[in-house]
C-alpha positions, 0 to 999 in steps of 0.5 A: 349574242348572250342569247345564242350563247345561253342556248348553246350552253342549254343545248350542251347541258341537255345533251350531257345530262341525256347522256348521263341518264342513258349511261346510268340506265346501262349500268343497272341493266347492261344487257339491254339492246340500246346499251349494246353499241358497236364501236366503229374501228378505224386503222392506223393508216386511216387515222394517221392520214386524217391527223396528217390532213388536220395538220396540213390544214392548220398549217395552211391557215396559219401560214396565210394568217402569218403572210396576211399580217 
């Protein structure tokens, strides 16, 4: 189990460092094509629906665990 958790931490650290290198490269040259990323938009209705669905799942799991105890 320790090996798996160390592998996960290592992968997360690698991803974080890779993101930091890309971000620092975009600071020095912001008009490079790889620095021009588009951000997907989400409407307020879709966001609210996603939050409601997540809350429903959390409450369902919580209720099942409460009844099982």
